[in-house]
N, C-alpha and C positions, 0 to 999 in steps of 0.2 A: 470158411476155410476147410481144407482137406484134413484127413485124420491125423497126419504127421505135422502139418504146418501149425494146426491149433495147439498141439502139444508143445512144439518149439516156441510158439508165441507165449505160452504160459511159463515155460522153463527155457529161457533164452540160452542159446548155445554160444559159447565163447572159447576160442582156441588161442593158445600162446606158444608159438614155435620157439623153442629154445636151443635147438641144435640142428644144423644142416651141414652135410659134408661127409668127409671120410672118417670112419671110426676104426681105430687100431687098438688092439689089446682089450682091456677090461674097463667097462664104464658102469658105475654103480648108480642106482636110483633108489631113493629112500621111500618108505611107506608114505602114502598120501591119503588122508582121510577126507579132504575137501575136493580133490580134483582126480580125474582119470588121466591116464598116460596113453598116448599113441606113439608107436614106433613104426615108421614106414621104412621097410627094408627094400631099398631099390636094387641093391646088389649085395649078395652075400658071399660066402656063408656067414651066418651069425648064430651063436648059440645063446639061448635064453635060460638063465638059471635063477632060482628063487621062485617064490610064489607056489602055485599048485601044479605047474607044468615044468618042473625042474628038468634041465637037461635037454630041452627041445632044440633041435637043430633046424634052422631055416635056410634052405638052399635056393629058393626061387623068390622073385619079388613078391613081398607079402605085406599086408597090413595087419598090424597087432594092435588091439585096443584092450586096455585093462581098465574097467570102469572103477574098480576099487583097488588100486595096486598096493600089494605088499612090497617089501623091500625086494629088489630084483637086480639083475645085471645083464648086460649084453656083452658077449665076448666075440671078438673078431680077430682074424689072423694078424700078428704084429707086423708082417711085411706087406701083404696084399690089402689088408683092411676090408671095409665094407662101406657102401654108400647108404646113408640113413638120414631120415628126418624125424626129429623127436618133438613132441608138443604135449602141453598139458590141456586138458579138456574139462570144461565146467558147464553144467546145466543148471540154471537158476542160481540161487545164493548159497548152496551148501552141498555137502558130499552125497546126501540121500535125496533122491527124486525119482518119479515114476519111470524115467527113461533108463537110467543106469541100474536101478533096482530090478528091471525086467531082463537084464543081460547076465550071462555067466561071467565068472571071474576073468576069463580070457577069451576074447573073440579074435579068431585067426582066419583071414581070408586071402587067398592068393589073388594078386592084382589082376591076373588074367581073367578071373571070374567076376570082377567088379566093373560094371558097365561105366564107361567114361573115364576110367582111371588113367589111361595113357595120355589123354589130352591134359588132365590136371597135372600129371607128372612133368610134362613139358613146360607148363606154366610155372610150376614150383622150381624147376631147374632154372628157368629164365630169371626168376626173381632172386633165387638163393645166391647166385654167383655173380650178380651184377649189382654194384652199389648205386642204387637209384633212390630218390626220395620216395617215401611211402613204402619202402621195401618190407619192413616188419609187418605193417598193416596188411599188405598184399599177401604175405605168407600166411598170416593168421586167417584171413578170409578164405583163401584157397583150402586151408586145412579144414575149416568149418564145412565147406562144401563137400570135401572128402568124407567128413563124418556123416553128413546127410545121406550121401550115397551108401555109406556103410549101414546106417539104420534101415534104410530101404531094403537092403540085401538081407539083413537079419530078419526083418519081418516077412520077406517073400520066401525065405529058405528055412523058416522054422528054427532060427538060432536063438530065440528068446527062451527065457526060463520062467514063464508065467508072467503075471502082472500085466501092466497097461499095454506094452507092445504086443504081447501075446493076444490080448483081447482085440486090439486094433487090427491085427493080422487076420482075424476071423471075420469073414464078410458080413455075417449076421450080427455078431456082437459089436462090430465096429459102428454100426448105425446107432446103437444104443449109447455106446461110449462117447461118440462125438456129441450127441445130444446132452449127455451128462456133463461133459467138459465145457460145452458152450454155455450151459445154464445151471451151474452148481447150486444156485440159491433156490431153485424151484423145489416145490414139494413133490418129489418123485415117489411114485408107488410102483410095486412090482408089476401089476398088470400093464401099466403104461410102458414100462421098460420092455416087457416081453412083446408087446404089440409092435414096437419099433423094430425089434429083431425078427418079427414074423414068426414067432414061436409061442407055444403054449406056456403058461406060467410055470408049470412044473418042469417042463423040458428046459426052458430058459434058465431057471435057477440051477439046475443040475449042470448044464453046459457051461454057464457062466463060471461056476465054481471050479469045474474041471479045467477050464482054460486059464483063468487068471489066478486061481488059488484063493479067492475070496468069494463070499456071497455078495449079491448085488448091493444089499444095504451096507455091508462092511466096506466094500469098495467105494461107495459114494461118500461114506463117512471119512475114509482115509484120504480120498481126493479133496474133500472140503478142508480137512485139517492141514493137508500139504499146501493148498492154496493160502490158507490162513497164515501159515508159517512164513511164506514168502512176503505176504503183505505186511506182517508185523516186522519182518526184517527191513522193509522199506520204510518203516516209520508210521505206518497207517494206524490210527486210534483203534483200540480193541473193539469199541461198540460199532464202528463203521464196518470193520472186518467181519464181525459176527453177522450183520445183516446181509452183506454181500455174498457170503459163502453159505447161507441158508439157515442160520440160527437167529432166533428172534431177539436175543439179548446177549449181553457180555457174559452173564452167568451161565447161559445155555452153552455158549461156545467153551467156556472154562470147564464145564462139566465133560463135555465131549473131548476136550483136549486131554483132561486127566485120564479119561477112559483109554485113549489111544496112545498117549505119549508117557503117561504116568506122573505128570507134573503140570501145574497151571501154566498159562501162556507167558506170564511175566517172568517166572522162574526159568522156563525154557529159553526165552529170549536172552536173558542175561548169560546163560551158559553158551548159547549159540554165538553170541557176540565175542565171548571170551575165547572160544575155540577158533573162531575166524581170525582173531588177532594173533593167537599163537602160531597159526599156520602161515601167516605172512612173514 
């Protein structure tokens, strides 16, 4: 798989469109710890308040993505209104994942700069305002495709804030990261990682940390634990998960889990399930 497809295979993208049409006045959105929010402004103006970019006025067709949304609101004119599409976005089973953790709190891209956006907008309009069977599923899938285009844009235009996406956007580091992502259980050593990137060990280690914010060994450990979390959420036995992500035993994975997360896997899983239930 390519660098982004492999990531999306590990952390499946799902969208849920919950509003399409004209927005008038004030619409409030609560803080969401499990899902991101997308606001597609097809016609404005719209004012965004709350979060870290309070008072932002959007006057042209724009895609807003908030990976970790605080409470916020969209404000449109009471008479003329604005045309919007709003959706929730989730990668994998929880709020934290290598994709959204690599992005700033607010990603804002004018639709004119997003390749293929106009064709998607036409399809969204066609599905949004005609009551046909499969309408919701079609809207959700189109929104997912829009998100993939947005992630490509973020990687190509340096809109990442470190982490996995920043590493995958680097042509040399991407080769190493794809290999790590494909085979997390392998006994990786620094010289082998550097060789894949075509760099010396010292230069690779420095460049990796400057780009992703972690050392290669810390990144690999974080990736393994993140994968283990997803497998545990899916009901996989701890001993099987430990072997698959590169630890020889349940006790070894538990020690690594405590170092990274601060608690053993069983305790973390109970808390994660509790948080998931409270968010639904």
